[in-house]
N, C-alpha and C positions, 0 to 999 in steps of 0.2 A: 053696723050705724055704731057702735062699740069702737069697732077695731078705727073707726074714721076718727074719733074721738081720743082716742088713744094717739094715736099718730098727731092729732092735732097740736096736743098739749103737750108730746115731746117735741115738738118744733117751737113749741112756745119757750119750752125750757133751755133752749138752743137760741133764740131768740135774748133772752132774758142775758143768758150767759157773753155771747159777745155783744154785746148791746155794752153792759157794763164793763167786758174789759175793750173796749174803745173809748170809752167814757173816762176809766182810770188813766188809760193812758195819754186822752188829750188834757186832761185836769193836772195831771202829773207835772210837766214841764213850766207849766205858767208855776203852778205853785211852788215846785221845791225855789225857782228861781227870784218868788218876792220871799220866801224863807232866808235867800242866800243875802239878800241885798237889807233885809232887815236885821242880819245876823243873827237868827232867829234858831239857836242850836242846841244839841243835848248837854248835860251836867252830868259826868258820869261819878260815880259812887268809891268813898275812897278804897272801900274792901273787894271794892269789883277785882278782877284779875286784871293784871301789869299789863297786859297787852288791849286793853279797851281802853286803855289810857289815851289813845291815837285818836281815836271816835270822838273824844271831846269837841265839839263843835259842830257835828254835822249836824244839820237843819231836823227839828223833830214835828210831831203834829199832822204825820203826815195819815192820819188817820181823816184828816178832815177830806180829802179828796177822794179818800177810799168808801167812807160814809155818804156822799153824795152821790156818788156812783152807782152807788146801790139803790139810793132812795129812787134818786132819776131813776134807774132802769126800771128800777122794782114796778114804781106806780105808773111807766110808759106802757111796758110787757101786761101788767095787769090791767089796765085798761084794755088794751088790745086782745087780749084773752076773755075780757069780761070777768073777771074774776077779784075785782077791786071790793070785796067784802070786807064785814068786820074785822075777821080775824088778819085778814092782810092789815089794815089801818092798825090794831092791837101790836102787830107786830114792827111795823115801821116806829110807830111810837116810841115803843120801849127802847130800842135801837136809835134815835135820834136822844132820847132824855138820855141813855147812858153814855152814848158821844158826848153829850154835854158837860157830863160829868166827869169825863175823863179828858175835855177839855179844859174844866175847869183847875183838874191835877196838873196838869203840865202848862197852864198859863200861870199856877203860884209858883211852880220849880223854874218856870225862867224867870218869874220877876224877882223872884228872891236868889236869882243866880245861883244855885245848885239845885242839886236832885232830893229835896224835902217837898212834895207838892203838900197835898191835903192829907189830915192826919187820918192815920187807919181807920180810928172810928168814925172820923168824919166820912170819909169816902163808905166805909159800911153801911151809915145811916142811908145814906141816896142813895146806896144798889137796892136797898130791904124798898124802899120806899119805892122803886122805879120797879121793882120785881114784882108789887103788888098788881100794876096793869094785868100781867099776862095771869096772875095769880086770879084777880076778880071771873077777869073773863072766861077762865077754864074753868071755875065753881060753877059759874052760870049756863057752862055748856055740856060738862060733864059730870057736874056735879061734884063728888069727893071722890071716884073711883079711878085707877090707875089699871095700865093692862102692858099686859105681855104677850102679843100673840095672843094664842085663844083665850089666856087666863084673864081674871080681874081680880081687882082686889080693892075692898073700900076702905081706904083710911079714915073716914071721919074728918075728924075736927083737928086730925094730924097732916090732914091732904094741903090747905095752906101755907102751914108751916114746910112740910115737903119742899112745893111747888119754890118758894122764895128762896129754900136753901139752892136748889138745883140751879137756878135762876143768877144766884149773887156766888156761887162757887163755883158755876161755869165760867163767870165774867172774872173773878181772880184767877182761877188756874191757869185762861188764857191769858191775861196779864203778866203772870210769872214766866210763863213761857217765853214771853217777848223777848229774849236776851243776847239772841247772837243774831247776825245778820242773814235776815230769812229764816227763820226756824218759826217765828206765829206764822208767815206767811204760809210755807211751805208745810208742815204740821196740820194747817186749818183748811186747806183743799180740801185730803181724803175726809175730814170730820163733817165737811159742810155738803162734800158730795154723796157721803154714805147719808147724810139727812133730808137731801133731795131726793134722793133713791126712794126710800123710805114712804117719805113723804106722800109722794108722787104714786107708790105702790098704794099706801091705806087711802088715797083721795083727798088728801091733801093738797090741791093743786097750788092752789095760793102760795104756802108755804114752800111749799117743792121751785117754784119760781123765783123767790125771795129767795131762797139755800142758794139756785142754777146763780143768781146775781152775783153773791157773795163769793164763788168758785170765782165767775169771770174779773170781777176784782181786783182780788190774790193774783190770780195771775198775772195780769198788768200792773198789780202793786212790786211783784217780784223784780220788772226790768228794774225798779228803782231802788229796791233792795236789798239784792240780791250782793255776794260779797265782792268789794267793798262798797256799802251801804252809803246810797247820795241822799238819803231822808230815812226816818224813822216813823213806825207810825204812832208811837207813843200812847200813852193810856188812852187818849182820844181815841184810835183804832182798837188798842187790844181792850180794854174794858168793856168796850162795846160791842166787838166782835165774838167776845167771849157770851155777854149778856145776849146777844142776839141767838147764839148757838141754846142758850140755856131756856129761852124763852120758846124756839122751834120745837125746842124736845117736848115743851109744856102742850104747846097749841098742838103735837101731829100726838101727844101720846104716847111717846116714845123716851120716857124721862130715863128709863131703864138700860135700855140698850144706849142710850148717852154715855154711861161711864163706860161701854165698850168704844163704839166710835171717837170718841171723845177721850181715850186710853191715853195716850200721850201726854194730857192736861193732868189728868189724873194722878199721872207718874207722878210729874213735875209737882203735882201739888204735897204728894205725898212725902217726896224727898226731902221738902221743904219740913212738915212736919216730924218726922222721923229727926232729921237735923235737930230743931231745936228739942225737942221732948229727949232724946239721948242726953242732951250737953248740959239741961237743966237737970236732969237725973244723974248721971253720972260724972258730966265736966269734959265727957271724949262725942266728936264728932264722927258718925258715921260717915260720911264726906267729907272731899277735899274742899268743898264750898257746895251750898245750894243755892235754884235747883238744882236737880242734878248733872245740867247740859252745862252749868261749868265745872263739876266734877271731874268730867271729860275732857274739858279743855284743860285744866290743871293736869289731866293726869297724859298732854301731849297731843290727844286728839286735834287738827286741826277743823276751825268753823264749818268747813266747805263740807269735812267729813262727818259732824254732828251733825249739822243740817240734812245730809244725806241718808244718814241711817236712822233718825229719829222719822224724816217722814215717810222711809218705807214701814220703819216700824207702825204707822200711823193708819198707812193704806192695809198693811195687813189686821187692825183693831178695826178697820171700815170695814172690810169687806165680811171680817168674821159675823157683824153685826147688821149686816143686810142680811145674810144666808142665816141669822138667827131669826130676822123678823120674817123670812119665807117660809121658814119651816117651823115654828113654836105655834 
């Protein structure tokens, strides 16, 4: 019986991935055409590498059709699998609100005709408020305990602060990684793959199905976002997907492993922190530019090479996280 259930669950994961992939491919064409007709394009920061100037005007807010595909595929597959439970709704609602916050940021940039949307404070407040949704659910479901394999730790009153940091941190880290054609999507695939495997192995089937839909959506999005990109996901996509990754980690109780399977996003964030700290304390920069993918770009590496190498590293991190989940 267990074997049959396991096979059925794996089939549902495959259905979720394929359905999301197809929806993303189908929704992408009309949405990108709409953006082009309305001349809704990206504005490039003056401090960005010179090579990025040619990207000005590329349609943005592509995250809209990514998120729509993920939500539709998730609800359909979860209904088929009879797994549309409270945890699934919490994940979906958090994703939707994060996407709306990201869309507001993108809209303000487009309205102002410059790459300045929500203020950092305004964006952070929205992220924290949204992060409270999975935090409150997790506190009701798990108390204040976090786990790593067979080990557990009760964080007490620190737990809600910790989970809010996990969700908001993941959201911002993914957002920082979205700086080259195909980078956020390509590095996100192994991260969500590891999340899906860990969730499935630990019995969080609803979360595993949602993670599978993200993999399908990101594969489909790469058709439009690979160099030279036809569309950018914008903050609508990157803030939402990062927030989703953090939310999945909280719901599946793999917050510690998130630091590993989301290793690329951690490195990107650390590069910014180190750069800012070094410049403020010493007046010197560690990297030619941060986040670190821009450093490699200014060192003469092509975008395609950087994306390929970062994706490989992301797969390695994902494999390590899955291995630790099964061995600890």
